N, C-alpha and C positions, 0 to 999 in steps of 0.2 A: 159966723163964717156958713155958706150954706152946704152941707154935707155931702149934696151930690156935685158940687163942683168940686172937689177934692178928688186928684188922681185916683185909679181903683186901687193900684198898690198903697195907697195911704189909706185909703178906708179900711182895706184887709190888715190893714198891719195896726191900724188902732181896735177894731174890733176883736182880735186878735188876742194883743195883748192887753185890752180893756179886760176881757172873761179871764186872762192869766193872773190880773192882778188882782180882781175879785176873789179869785180860788187863794193866792197867796194871802191875802187878809184874812179872810176865813181860817185857814190852815194856822196860821200866826195866831189870831185869837183864841181860837177853840183848841187846840190839838199842839201846838209848841211849849217847849217847856220854860225857856229864858229866850223870849224875843229881842233884839235889838229893831226897836222901831226907826231908828235913823236910816239904818240900810232901807227898808221898804221903800220910799220913793225912788231912792238910788238904782237899786234894781229894779223897778219900774221905768225908769230912764234907761239904764244900762238895756233893756229888753225890747225897747221902743225903737232904740238904736238899731240893735241886732238883727232884729225880726225887718225893721223897716229897710235898711240896707239889703238884706235879702232878698226881699220883696220887690224891692225896687229892680234889683238884677235880672231879678226873675222874669217879671214882666218884661221888662228891656228884650229878653233872649227871647221870651215867646213873640213880640211884635216882631223881630228880626227874623223868626224860624218862618213866622205866616206871609212876611214879605218875601220870604226865599220863595215859598211855595207857590204865591200868587204870580211870581215874576216866572217861575218851571213852567206852571200851567198856561201863561202866556206865550210861552217859548213852543212847547208842545203844541199848541194848538197854531201858531202860525207856521210852524214844520208842516204839520198837517195840510192848512191851506195851499201852502206851495207846494206840496207834493201832489193835490189835486189837482192845480194850475196846471203843473207839470204834465200831470196824464193826460188833463183835457188837451193841453197842446200837443202833447205825444198823438193823440187819437186823430186829434182835425190833421196833422201830416202824415199818419199813416193812410188816412182817410184818402188825401190830394194822392198819397204816393198810390195809392190802389188805382183811384180817379186814371193818373195818369199813363201806370201800366197797361191797365184795363183798355185806355184808347189806343195806346200804342200796339197792342196784341192785335187789337179789331181792326185796325189798320196795317198792319203785317199779313192778315188772314186774307183781307178783302185784295192784297194786291198779289197774293199768292193764286188766288181763283181767277182772278182776271186772266 
């Protein structure tokens, strides 16, 4: 099995538990007085399960959070674009109204002077 093909949470789990297993064996071999060597593989398997479950749910939670942040950023960008379009449309309408009022005022002034 290729190491890079594993999901990141699995690679992290294996590397952490591998380091913990090495430290456990070193401690049991050199420092512990009465070692029950039957329990060592069981402890490693339990650590793999515990750390694996935690790591899986942690990475899944991070992915959901990143997706939510992306969606939030896209929504903010769309709102900003919509506001800019509304502002441009408002400016265009204001310019048209200004032109219409100016033409009306000029026509009114010309009729008054005649």
